[in-house]
C-alpha positions as CSV (number, residue, x, y, z in Angstrom):
1,X,-15.9,4.1,9.8
2,X,-14.1,5.4,6.9
3,X,-13.3,2.3,4.7
4,X,-11.0,3.7,1.7
5,X,-9.8,0.8,0.3
6,X,-11.4,-1.7,-1.9
7,X,-12.7,-5.6,-0.7
8,X,-11.5,-8.7,-1.6
9,X,-13.2,-12.1,-1.4
10,X,-12.3,-15.6,-0.4
11,X,-13.7,-19.0,-1.9
12,X,-16.8,-18.9,-0.3
13,X,-17.9,-15.5,-1.2
14,X,-17.1,-13.5,1.9
15,X,-15.8,-9.8,1.6
16,X,-12.8,-8.3,4.3
17,X,-11.7,-4.9,4.0
18,X,-10.1,-2.3,6.4
19,X,-11.6,0.6,7.9
20,X,-9.1,3.6,8.8
21,X,-11.0,4.5,11.7
22,X,-13.9,3.2,14.1
23,X,-13.3,0.1,16.2
24,X,-13.6,0.0,20.4
25,X,-10.1,1.6,21.1
26,X,-10.6,5.2,22.6
27,X,-7.0,6.0,22.5
28,X,-7.1,7.5,18.6
29,X,-9.8,9.8,19.6
30,X,-13.7,9.5,19.2
31,X,-13.0,7.9,15.5
32,X,-11.3,4.6,16.7
33,X,-8.0,3.5,15.7
34,X,-9.3,1.2,12.8
35,X,-10.4,-2.0,11.8
36,X,-10.7,-5.0,9.9
37,X,-14.1,-6.5,8.9
38,X,-15.8,-9.4,7.3
39,X,-19.2,-9.4,5.3
40,X,-20.9,-12.5,5.1
41,X,-23.6,-12.8,2.6
42,X,-26.6,-15.1,3.4
43,X,-30.0,-15.3,2.5
44,X,-30.0,-12.5,0.1
45,X,-28.4,-10.4,3.2
46,X,-25.1,-9.3,4.1
47,X,-24.0,-9.4,8.0
48,X,-20.5,-7.6,9.1
49,X,-18.3,-8.8,11.5
50,X,-15.2,-7.1,13.2
51,X,-12.5,-8.9,12.9
52,X,-9.9,-6.8,14.8
53,X,-10.3,-3.5,16.2
54,X,-6.8,-2.0,16.3
55,X,-5.2,0.1,19.4
56,X,-2.7,2.5,19.7
57,X,0.1,0.1,20.6
58,X,2.8,-2.4,19.1
59,X,0.0,-4.1,16.7
60,X,-0.2,-0.9,14.5
61,X,-3.4,1.5,14.1
62,X,-5.3,3.4,11.0
63,X,-4.9,0.4,9.0
64,X,-4.1,1.0,5.1
65,X,-6.4,0.1,2.2
66,X,-5.7,-3.2,0.7
67,X,-5.7,-7.0,2.2
68,X,-4.6,-10.3,1.0
69,X,-5.4,-13.6,1.9
70,X,-3.3,-16.8,2.1
71,X,-3.9,-20.1,0.9
72,X,-5.0,-21.1,4.5
73,X,-7.4,-18.3,4.7
74,X,-5.4,-16.0,6.8
75,X,-5.2,-12.2,6.0
76,X,-2.4,-10.2,5.5
77,X,-2.1,-5.9,5.7
78,X,-0.3,-3.0,7.0
79,X,-1.0,0.4,9.3
80,X,0.3,3.8,8.8
81,X,1.1,4.3,12.5
82,X,1.7,2.4,15.8
83,X,4.2,-0.3,16.0
84,X,7.2,1.0,18.1
85,X,5.7,4.3,19.6
86,X,9.2,5.6,20.1
87,X,9.7,6.0,16.3
88,X,7.6,9.0,13.8
89,X,7.4,11.5,17.0
90,X,5.7,9.0,19.0
91,X,3.3,7.8,16.8
92,X,4.9,4.9,15.4
93,X,6.1,4.3,12.0
94,X,3.6,1.3,11.1
95,X,3.2,-2.3,10.4
96,X,2.6,-5.3,8.0
97,X,0.6,-7.6,10.4
98,X,-0.7,-11.1,9.7
99,X,-4.5,-12.3,11.0
100,X,-4.7,-15.5,11.9
101,X,-7.7,-17.4,11.7
102,X,-8.1,-20.6,14.1
103,X,-11.1,-22.0,16.0
104,X,-13.3,-19.4,14.5
105,X,-10.9,-16.7,16.4
106,X,-9.0,-14.1,14.8
107,X,-5.2,-13.3,16.1
108,X,-3.2,-10.7,15.2
109,X,0.7,-11.1,14.3
110,X,2.7,-8.5,13.9
111,X,5.2,-9.1,10.7
112,X,7.2,-6.2,10.6
113,X,7.8,-2.8,12.6
114,X,9.2,0.0,10.6
115,X,12.0,2.2,12.4
116,X,13.0,5.6,11.3
117,X,16.5,5.1,11.0
118,X,17.6,6.4,7.8
119,X,17.0,3.3,6.0
120,X,14.1,1.6,6.7
121,X,10.4,2.7,4.9
122,X,8.1,4.1,7.4
123,X,4.1,5.0,7.4
124,X,2.9,2.1,4.4
125,X,-0.2,3.5,2.7
126,X,-1.6,0.7,1.4
127,X,-1.2,-3.5,1.9
128,X,1.2,-5.7,0.7
129,X,0.9,-8.7,-1.7
130,X,2.1,-12.0,-2.4
131,X,4.7,-13.6,-5.1
132,X,4.4,-17.2,-6.0
133,X,7.0,-18.3,-3.4
134,X,5.0,-16.7,-0.6
135,X,7.2,-13.5,0.1
136,X,5.4,-9.9,0.7
137,X,6.2,-7.2,-1.3
138,X,4.7,-3.3,-0.5
139,X,5.7,0.5,-0.4
140,X,6.0,2.5,2.3
141,X,5.1,6.4,1.8
142,X,8.1,7.7,3.5
143,X,11.3,6.8,4.9
144,X,14.7,5.2,2.8
145,X,17.0,7.9,1.5
146,X,17.4,11.1,3.5
147,X,15.7,13.0,0.3
148,X,12.1,14.9,0.8
149,X,12.8,17.2,3.8
150,X,14.7,14.6,5.8
151,X,12.1,12.0,6.2
152,X,13.0,10.0,2.9
153,X,10.8,9.7,-0.3
154,X,9.6,6.1,0.3
155,X,10.6,2.5,-0.3
156,X,9.6,-0.9,-1.9
157,X,10.1,-3.6,0.5
158,X,10.2,-7.2,0.1
159,X,9.2,-9.8,3.4
160,X,10.4,-13.1,3.3
161,X,9.3,-15.8,5.7
162,X,11.7,-18.3,7.3
163,X,11.3,-20.3,10.4
164,X,8.4,-18.3,11.9
165,X,10.2,-15.0,11.4
166,X,9.9,-12.8,8.4
167,X,13.0,-10.6,7.2
168,X,13.0,-7.3,5.3
169,X,14.8,-6.5,2.3
170,X,14.5,-2.9,0.9
171,X,14.4,-3.3,-2.9
172,X,14.3,0.6,-3.8
173,X,14.6,4.0,-1.8
174,X,13.0,6.3,-4.0
175,X,14.6,9.6,-4.3
176,X,13.9,13.3,-4.8
177,X,16.6,13.7,-8.3
178,X,14.4,15.1,-11.3
179,X,13.6,11.6,-12.7
180,X,12.7,8.8,-9.6
181,X,9.3,9.2,-8.3
182,X,8.4,9.8,-4.1
183,X,5.7,9.1,-1.8
184,X,4.1,5.7,-3.4
185,X,0.8,5.0,-2.0
186,X,-0.9,2.5,-3.9
187,X,-0.5,-1.7,-4.0
188,X,2.1,-3.1,-6.2
189,X,1.0,-5.7,-8.9
190,X,3.1,-8.5,-10.3
191,X,3.4,-9.4,-14.2
192,X,3.9,-13.5,-14.7
193,X,7.5,-12.8,-14.8
194,X,8.0,-11.5,-11.8
195,X,8.6,-7.6,-12.2
196,X,6.7,-5.4,-9.9
197,X,4.6,-2.3,-10.8
198,X,3.5,0.7,-9.1
199,X,3.3,4.6,-8.9
200,X,4.3,7.4,-7.0
201,X,2.0,10.4,-6.0
202,X,4.9,12.7,-6.2
203,X,8.3,13.3,-8.1
204,X,9.2,12.2,-11.7
205,X,10.9,14.2,-14.7
206,X,8.4,17.5,-14.0
207,X,8.9,17.2,-10.3
208,X,5.7,17.2,-8.9
209,X,3.2,15.1,-10.7
210,X,3.9,11.1,-9.9
211,X,5.4,8.3,-12.3
212,X,4.5,4.6,-13.2
213,X,7.7,2.4,-12.5
214,X,8.8,-1.1,-12.8
215,X,11.0,-3.1,-10.5
216,X,13.0,-6.2,-12.5
217,X,15.1,-8.6,-10.7
218,X,17.9,-9.6,-12.3
219,X,21.8,-11.0,-10.9
220,X,20.1,-10.8,-7.5
221,X,19.6,-7.3,-7.6
222,X,16.6,-4.9,-8.1
223,X,16.3,-2.2,-10.1
224,X,14.0,0.6,-11.3
225,X,12.7,1.9,-14.3
226,X,10.7,4.6,-15.0
227,X,8.0,4.1,-17.1
228,X,6.2,7.2,-17.1
229,X,6.4,10.6,-15.7
230,X,2.9,12.4,-15.5
231,X,2.8,16.1,-16.8
232,X,0.5,18.8,-16.3
233,X,0.0,20.0,-20.0
234,X,-3.6,19.4,-20.0
235,X,-3.5,16.4,-21.5
236,X,-1.8,13.8,-19.6
237,X,-3.0,13.1,-15.8
238,X,-1.3,13.4,-12.9
239,X,-1.1,12.5,-9.0
240,X,-1.8,8.7,-9.2
241,X,-4.3,7.6,-7.1
242,X,-4.1,5.3,-4.5
243,X,-6.0,2.7,-6.4
244,X,-3.5,0.0,-7.6
245,X,-3.1,-0.5,-11.3
246,X,-4.2,-3.4,-13.3
247,X,-2.6,-5.6,-16.0
248,X,-4.7,-7.1,-19.1
249,X,-2.9,-10.2,-20.7
250,X,-1.1,-8.6,-22.8
251,X,0.8,-6.7,-20.3
252,X,-0.7,-3.4,-20.8
253,X,-0.9,-1.1,-17.3
254,X,-4.2,0.7,-16.5
255,X,-4.8,3.0,-13.6
256,X,-6.5,6.4,-12.6
257,X,-5.0,9.7,-11.5
258,X,-6.8,12.4,-9.0
259,X,-5.8,15.3,-11.5
260,X,-4.8,16.0,-15.1
261,X,-6.7,15.6,-18.1
262,X,-9.2,18.1,-19.7
263,X,-9.8,21.4,-17.8
264,X,-13.1,21.7,-19.2
265,X,-14.7,20.4,-16.2
266,X,-14.3,23.8,-14.2
267,X,-11.0,22.5,-12.6
268,X,-7.9,24.3,-13.7
269,X,-5.9,21.2,-12.5
270,X,-8.2,18.9,-14.6
271,X,-10.7,16.2,-12.9
272,X,-8.1,13.2,-12.9
273,X,-7.8,10.6,-16.1
274,X,-8.0,7.0,-16.6
275,X,-4.7,5.8,-18.7
276,X,-2.7,3.0,-20.2
277,X,1.0,2.3,-20.3
278,X,1.8,0.3,-23.2
279,X,5.2,-2.2,-23.2
C-alpha cells in the first residue's frame, strides 16, 4: 500500500516499484513496513508478485520512491528508516539496499547503513542512480552539516563497490546559508559529461522555496553550483516535487513544483508549475 514512486521496466517488460507501507511485517503498525513488488504482463493481464517485505530491523523499512536495475537484473533502492536502530531516536537512519535475483528468489543485501554522526546523511527520500562505472549516487533528506536545527540539511553521496563492499563518499553537505538548498528529496540525474543534477525542497536565495543544483567533478573534487532558486512571486514555481527531473538532448532540465505559479486557481500559494532550466 502507498506506492509513491514511479515504476521501472526490465528488458522483458516487467515493471518494478515500491510501496511505502504494507507487506507482512506488523512491527511498523497495521500498515506494514513496505514492499518491493514486480508486475508481470501475460495474456493481457498484470500479476503482482511481492519480491521483498521490509521489517523493522537492520534491513531498513519504509522504502523510498525510485528503484534502479543493474545489467544482471538486480534491484537497488533506499529506505527512509531502519538499519542501525540505535541511531535517529531509535528508528534507524535508513539504508541503501540491493535485491539480488538468483534461482528465482530475491535476497536483500544492505550496501550502506546511514549513521547520525554529524557527517553522514540520514533518511534518503529517494533511491540512488548508477553512473557508467557502476557507482551509485543519491541524496539524503537530512544529516551532513549541523545546520537545520542540528539534524543537518541533507547530503549528496556516492557509493563505490570494491571486492564485494561499498564505500561511501559525501559529495556535498547542504547548508542553510541563504544560497544553498536544504532537504533534497528527488532522485538525481546525470548528463553525458558526468555532471549530476537535482533539486532541494527548501532553501535557496529566498530562504524557503528550494533550488535546482548541479554537482560537477573536477580535479577529484565535487563542486556545487546553484542553477536556480525558486521564488514565491506569483510566477515562479516553488517547493520542487520529489519526482526526478529529466534532461533533453540539448541539455535542458525539466521538472515540477508543488506550489507556485498562477494563483488564480483558488490557492493563494499557487497550484504548482512545470519548469525548464536552460543552460
